[in-house]
C-alpha positions as CSV (number, residue, x, y, z in Angstrom):
1,M,17.6,-33.9,8.4
2,K,19.4,-31.5,10.7
3,I,20.7,-29.4,7.8
4,I,17.3,-29.4,6.1
5,T,15.6,-28.3,9.4
6,T,18.2,-25.5,9.9
7,I,17.6,-24.2,6.3
8,C,13.9,-24.3,6.7
9,R,14.2,-22.6,10.1
10,I,16.2,-19.7,8.7
11,V,14.0,-19.3,5.6
12,V,10.7,-19.4,7.5
13,G,12.0,-17.1,10.3
14,L,13.4,-14.5,7.9
15,L,10.3,-14.6,5.7
16,F,8.0,-14.0,8.6
17,I,10.2,-11.1,9.9
18,F,10.3,-9.6,6.4
19,S,6.6,-9.9,5.9
20,G,5.8,-8.3,9.3
21,L,8.3,-5.4,8.8
22,I,7.2,-4.6,5.2
23,K,3.5,-4.5,6.3
24,A,4.4,-2.5,9.4
25,N,6.2,0.0,7.2
26,D,2.8,0.9,5.8
27,T,0.3,0.2,8.6
28,M,-2.5,2.2,7.1
29,G,-2.1,0.5,3.7
30,F,-2.3,-2.9,5.4
31,S,-5.3,-1.8,7.3
32,Y,-7.0,-0.9,4.0
33,K,-6.2,-4.3,2.7
34,L,-7.7,-5.9,5.9
35,T,-10.8,-3.8,5.4
36,E,-11.1,-5.2,1.9
37,Y,-11.0,-8.7,3.2
38,F,-13.6,-7.9,5.9
39,E,-15.9,-6.6,3.2
40,V,-15.4,-9.6,1.0
41,F,-16.1,-12.1,3.8
42,G,-19.1,-10.1,5.1
43,T,-17.4,-9.4,8.4
44,H,-18.1,-5.6,8.3
45,F,-18.2,-5.4,12.1
46,L,-14.4,-5.9,12.1
47,V,-13.8,-2.8,9.9
48,P,-13.4,-0.4,12.9
49,A,-10.7,-2.8,14.3
50,A,-8.7,-2.8,11.0
51,V,-5.9,-0.6,12.3
52,P,-5.2,-2.4,15.6
53,L,-5.5,-5.8,13.9
54,A,-3.1,-4.6,11.2
55,M,-0.6,-3.7,13.9
56,F,-1.1,-6.9,15.8
57,I,-0.5,-9.1,12.7
58,C,2.7,-7.2,11.9
59,I,4.0,-7.5,15.5
60,F,2.9,-11.2,15.6
61,E,4.8,-12.1,12.4
62,V,8.0,-10.4,13.5
63,V,8.0,-11.8,17.0
64,L,7.2,-15.3,15.7
65,G,10.0,-15.1,13.1
66,V,12.5,-14.0,15.8
67,M,11.3,-16.7,18.2
68,L,11.9,-19.3,15.5
69,L,15.4,-18.1,14.8
70,M,16.2,-17.9,18.5
71,G,14.7,-21.4,19.1
72,A,12.6,-19.9,21.9
73,R,9.6,-21.8,23.2
74,I,9.8,-23.9,20.1
75,K,6.7,-26.0,20.6
76,L,4.5,-23.0,21.1
77,T,6.3,-21.1,18.2
78,L,5.8,-24.0,15.7
79,W,2.1,-24.4,16.6
80,L,1.4,-20.7,16.2
81,L,3.3,-20.6,12.9
82,L,1.3,-23.6,11.7
83,L,-2.1,-22.2,12.7
84,M,-1.3,-18.8,11.2
85,I,-0.1,-20.2,7.8
86,V,-3.1,-22.6,7.6
87,F,-5.4,-19.7,8.1
88,F,-3.7,-17.5,5.5
89,T,-3.4,-20.4,3.0
90,F,-7.2,-20.9,3.2
91,L,-7.7,-17.1,2.9
92,T,-5.4,-16.7,-0.2
93,F,-6.9,-19.8,-1.9
94,Y,-10.4,-18.5,-1.4
95,S,-9.4,-15.1,-2.7
96,A,-7.7,-16.6,-5.7
97,Y,-10.3,-19.2,-6.6
98,F,-13.2,-16.9,-6.3
99,N,-11.3,-13.9,-7.5
100,K,-12.3,-11.8,-4.5
101,V,-9.2,-9.7,-3.8
102,N,-6.8,-8.7,-6.6
103,S,-3.7,-8.4,-4.4
104,C,-3.2,-10.1,-1.0
105,G,-1.0,-7.3,0.5
106,C,1.4,-9.9,2.0
107,F,4.4,-7.8,1.2
108,G,2.6,-4.5,0.8
109,D,3.4,-2.3,-2.3
110,A,7.1,-3.5,-2.1
111,I,6.4,-6.9,-3.8
112,P,2.8,-7.0,-5.2
113,L,1.6,-10.6,-5.5
114,T,-1.4,-11.9,-7.4
115,P,-3.8,-14.1,-5.3
116,W,-2.4,-17.3,-6.9
117,Q,1.2,-16.2,-6.3
118,S,0.3,-15.5,-2.7
119,F,-1.4,-18.9,-2.3
120,G,1.7,-20.5,-3.7
121,K,3.9,-18.6,-1.3
122,D,1.7,-19.8,1.6
123,V,1.8,-23.5,0.4
124,F,5.6,-23.2,0.3
125,L,5.7,-21.9,3.8
126,L,3.3,-24.6,5.0
127,V,5.5,-27.3,3.6
128,L,8.6,-25.8,5.3
129,I,6.7,-25.5,8.7
130,I,5.7,-29.2,8.4
131,V,9.4,-30.0,7.9
132,L,10.2,-28.0,11.0
133,F,7.7,-30.1,13.0
134,A,9.3,-33.3,11.7
135,G,12.8,-32.0,12.7
136,R,11.9,-30.0,15.8
137,Q,14.4,-32.0,17.9
138,Y,17.2,-30.4,15.9
139,I,16.0,-26.8,16.8
140,N,18.1,-25.8,19.8
141,P,17.6,-22.4,21.6
142,L,20.1,-19.7,20.9
143,F,20.3,-18.7,24.5
144,N,20.7,-21.2,27.3
145,N,19.9,-18.5,29.9
146,T,16.1,-18.0,30.2
147,R,16.4,-14.5,31.5
148,L,18.6,-13.4,28.6
149,E,16.1,-15.0,26.1
150,N,13.1,-13.2,27.8
151,A,15.0,-9.9,27.7
152,A,15.7,-10.3,24.0
153,L,12.1,-11.1,23.3
154,V,10.9,-8.1,25.3
155,I,13.2,-5.8,23.2
156,V,11.9,-7.4,20.0
157,L,8.3,-7.0,21.1
158,L,8.8,-3.3,22.1
159,A,10.7,-2.5,18.8
160,S,8.2,-4.3,16.6
161,T,5.3,-2.5,18.4
162,A,6.9,0.9,18.1
163,F,7.5,0.6,14.4
164,P,3.9,0.3,13.1
165,I,2.7,2.9,15.6
166,Y,5.3,5.3,14.2
167,T,4.4,4.6,10.6
168,Y,0.7,4.9,11.3
169,N,1.3,8.4,12.8
170,Y,4.0,9.6,10.4
171,M,3.6,7.6,7.1
172,P,5.9,4.9,5.7
173,V,9.6,5.1,6.4
174,K,10.4,3.5,3.0
175,D,7.8,4.4,0.4
176,F,6.9,1.9,-2.3
177,R,3.8,3.5,-3.6
178,A,3.2,4.9,-7.1
179,Y,2.8,8.4,-5.6
180,K,6.0,8.5,-3.6
181,I,8.2,11.6,-3.5
182,G,10.0,12.1,-6.8
183,T,7.2,10.7,-8.9
184,D,6.3,12.5,-12.1
185,M,2.5,12.0,-11.8
186,Y,1.7,13.1,-15.4
187,K,4.3,10.6,-16.7
188,A,2.9,7.8,-14.4
189,M,-0.6,8.5,-15.6
190,H,0.4,8.5,-19.3
191,P,2.9,5.7,-19.4
192,N,4.8,4.6,-22.5
193,V,2.9,1.3,-23.1
194,K,3.2,-1.2,-25.8
195,F,0.2,-3.3,-26.9
196,Y,0.3,-7.0,-27.6
197,Y,-2.5,-9.0,-29.3
198,T,-3.3,-12.7,-29.0
199,L,-4.8,-14.0,-32.2
200,K,-6.1,-17.5,-33.2
201,N,-5.3,-18.9,-36.6
202,K,-8.6,-19.8,-38.3
203,K,-7.1,-22.8,-40.1
204,T,-4.8,-24.4,-37.6
205,G,-6.4,-23.1,-34.3
206,E,-2.9,-22.0,-33.2
207,Q,-2.8,-19.0,-30.9
208,K,0.0,-16.5,-31.4
209,E,0.9,-13.1,-29.8
210,F,1.7,-10.1,-32.0
211,D,3.0,-6.7,-31.2
212,R,1.2,-5.2,-34.2
213,W,-1.8,-6.2,-36.2
214,P,-0.8,-8.6,-39.1
215,E,-1.8,-7.4,-42.6
216,N,-5.3,-8.4,-43.5
217,W,-5.4,-10.2,-40.1
218,D,-9.2,-10.7,-40.2
219,K,-8.9,-13.2,-43.1
220,D,-6.6,-15.6,-41.3
221,W,-6.9,-14.8,-37.6
222,D,-9.6,-14.4,-34.9
223,Y,-9.0,-11.9,-32.1
224,V,-8.6,-13.6,-28.6
225,S,-7.3,-11.0,-26.2
226,N,-4.8,-8.2,-25.7
227,R,-2.4,-6.9,-23.0
228,T,-0.2,-3.9,-22.4
229,E,3.3,-3.7,-21.1
230,N,4.8,-0.6,-19.5
231,M,8.0,0.2,-21.3
232,D,9.2,2.5,-18.5
233,K,10.0,-0.2,-16.0
234,D,11.0,2.3,-13.3
235,V,7.7,4.0,-13.3
236,K,4.7,2.6,-11.5
237,E,1.5,3.3,-13.5
238,I,-1.1,5.5,-11.7
239,I,-4.7,4.5,-12.5
240,G,-7.9,6.2,-11.3
241,F,-6.5,9.5,-10.3
242,V,-8.7,12.4,-11.4
243,M,-9.7,15.9,-10.3
244,T,-13.0,17.3,-11.3
245,N,-14.5,20.7,-10.3
246,E,-18.0,21.4,-9.1
247,Y,-19.3,21.5,-12.7
248,G,-17.8,18.1,-13.5
249,E,-15.0,19.5,-15.6
250,N,-11.7,17.5,-15.6
251,Y,-8.9,19.6,-14.1
252,T,-6.3,16.8,-13.7
253,D,-3.9,17.5,-16.6
254,E,-4.2,21.3,-16.2
255,F,-3.2,21.0,-12.5
256,L,-0.3,18.7,-13.1
257,Q,1.1,20.5,-16.1
258,K,1.1,23.9,-14.4
259,E,4.7,25.0,-13.7
260,G,6.0,25.9,-10.3
261,Y,5.0,24.9,-6.8
262,K,1.5,24.0,-5.7
263,F,-0.1,22.3,-2.8
264,M,-2.8,19.6,-2.7
265,L,-4.6,18.7,0.5
266,V,-5.9,15.1,0.2
267,E,-8.9,14.3,2.4
268,Y,-10.4,11.0,1.0
269,D,-13.4,11.3,3.3
270,L,-14.3,14.6,4.8
271,N,-16.5,13.0,7.5
272,K,-13.6,11.0,8.8
273,A,-10.9,13.7,8.4
274,D,-9.1,14.9,11.5
275,K,-10.6,18.3,12.3
276,G,-8.0,19.3,14.9
277,V,-5.5,20.5,12.3
278,Q,-8.1,22.4,10.2
279,G,-7.2,25.8,11.7
280,A,-3.5,25.3,10.7
281,I,-4.6,24.2,7.2
282,N,-6.7,27.3,6.8
283,D,-3.8,29.6,7.9
284,F,-1.5,27.7,5.5
285,A,-3.8,28.1,2.6
286,A,-4.3,31.8,3.3
287,V,-0.5,32.4,3.2
288,C,-0.3,30.4,0.0
289,A,-2.9,32.8,-1.5
290,L,-0.9,35.8,-0.4
291,N,2.2,34.3,-2.1
292,K,0.2,33.4,-5.3
293,I,0.8,29.7,-4.8
294,E,-2.0,27.4,-5.7
295,F,-3.6,25.4,-2.8
296,V,-6.5,23.0,-3.5
297,G,-8.3,20.2,-1.7
298,L,-9.1,16.8,-3.2
299,T,-11.7,14.5,-1.8
300,S,-14.0,11.6,-2.7
301,S,-16.8,13.1,-0.6
302,D,-19.8,14.4,-2.6
303,S,-20.6,18.1,-3.3
304,L,-23.1,18.5,-0.5
305,T,-20.7,17.1,2.0
306,Q,-18.0,19.5,0.6
307,L,-20.3,22.5,1.0
308,A,-21.2,21.6,4.6
309,F,-17.6,21.0,5.5
310,K,-16.4,24.3,4.0
311,K,-19.1,26.2,5.8
312,E,-18.5,24.4,9.2
313,N,-14.7,24.9,9.0
314,N,-14.5,28.3,7.3
315,V,-12.6,26.7,4.3
316,Q,-11.7,29.2,1.6
317,Y,-9.6,27.0,-0.8
318,P,-11.4,25.1,-3.6
319,F,-12.2,21.4,-3.5
320,Y,-11.9,19.0,-6.4
321,T,-13.4,15.6,-6.5
322,N,-12.2,12.1,-7.3
323,P,-15.3,9.9,-6.7
324,D,-13.1,6.8,-6.0
325,D,-11.4,7.0,-2.6
326,V,-8.8,4.3,-3.4
327,P,-6.4,6.5,-5.3
328,L,-6.6,9.1,-2.5
329,K,-5.9,6.5,0.2
330,T,-3.0,5.3,-1.8
331,M,-1.6,8.8,-2.5
332,I,-1.0,9.6,1.1
333,R,-1.7,7.6,4.2
334,S,-3.2,10.5,6.1
335,N,-6.6,12.1,6.2
336,P,-5.9,14.9,5.7
337,G,-2.5,14.8,4.2
338,L,-0.6,17.6,2.4
339,V,1.3,17.0,-0.9
340,L,3.7,19.5,-2.5
341,F,4.2,19.5,-6.3
342,K,6.6,21.2,-8.5
343,G,5.1,20.9,-12.0
344,P,3.8,17.3,-12.1
345,V,6.5,16.0,-9.7
346,V,5.7,15.1,-6.1
347,I,8.3,17.0,-4.0
348,D,7.2,16.4,-0.5
349,M,4.3,15.2,1.7
350,W,3.2,15.5,5.3
351,H,0.9,13.6,7.6
352,Y,-1.5,15.8,9.6
353,H,0.4,14.9,12.8
354,S,3.4,16.7,11.3
355,F,1.6,19.5,9.4
356,P,4.3,22.1,8.4
357,S,4.3,25.8,8.7
358,F,4.6,27.8,5.5
359,S,8.0,29.2,6.6
360,D,9.4,25.7,7.1
361,V,8.3,24.6,3.6
362,K,9.7,27.9,2.2
363,E,13.0,27.3,3.9
364,K,13.2,23.7,2.8
365,H,12.0,24.0,-0.8
366,F,11.4,27.4,-2.2
367,K,14.9,28.8,-1.6
368,K,16.5,26.1,-3.7
C-alpha cells in the first residue's frame, strides 16, 4: 500500500502542477474558456471575474500539487484536492453528456481534450485521490522543519502567482495556438485533408469506412457519415478566420498571398480595446504608410462601431471584419495586438503592453 500511495502521490501532484502551469501559460485563453462555462451554466454575473478566477485556479492547482509532493498539511491538501476534483468531474460530465462545451481547456491548447476524455481524466484522478485518502498514513512531509516548509510554500506561491500575471500582460511564454509565430496561415486554412466515408451495406447491414467512393456504391451501400483527416500532422488547421471589407468582399486570401511584410492590428472588440496605446498605433501606421508597408485593422465589431471608433481616435488605417470574435481572440491574446506577416507566415506579434516602435521592428526583421 505504501508503494501504491507513493505512486499515486507523485502522479496526482505532477498532474496538478502541469495542469496549473499549462493554463497559467495562457491566462487569457483559460479565462475565455471559463467565460464559455459561465455562459453555458447561466452564471453570466461571473464573466467580469473570469481573468482573476483563471489566475486563482492556476495558482491553486500548482500550490496543491506542490503541497502534495511535499507532504505539507496533508489532511487539508487531500480534502482540497478531493473537493476540487469532484467539482470538475461533475462539470466535465455535464459538459460531455449535454454536449455543452467542445473542449474543456484542462491542458489549454497544448493537449486538447474532448469533454469525454476530460471526464475520464477527472475520474482517473478521483480514483487516485481516494487511494491517497486510504493510504494517507504513508504520506510523510518532505521537511521536518515547519519554517523551512512554510518558506518553500511562500516561494511556490509567489512564483505561481507571478507567472499567470506575466502571461496575461505579455502573452504565452510557450505558444501552442494555431496562429503561433512561424505559422503559414494560408496553408493552415487550406490544409491537405483526406476524406473518409462510412457506408452501410444494404444486404448485410455491415458498416465500412472507405477512402474513396466504391464503384456504383449507391446500388450496394447507404451513406452513413464522413470525416476528414489532416495529412499535414504538424499543421494545426485554422477555421473561421476571414477578412471582409466594408462592402462585404472577402479580402482574406488576397491579404495572405501578398508578398513581403505587412501588419495586422487585431482588436476583437473595439469597445473593450485598450485606448491608451492608440496614439502609438496611429503613429506606427503612419510610418508604415510612408514606407509603403500595408497596415490593416481586423475586428469583430460592426461597421457603425468601426466608424465611431475611427472618428473618435483619428484612425486612418482600414478596418476589415471577421464577425466571429473567437478566431481573433485565439490569434492573439491582446486587445489590441499587433501581428507581423511576411507573405502568409506569422513572423512576430506584440501585446499592447509591449507595443513596438517601427525602428525596433525594422532593426529586428526588415534588415534580415
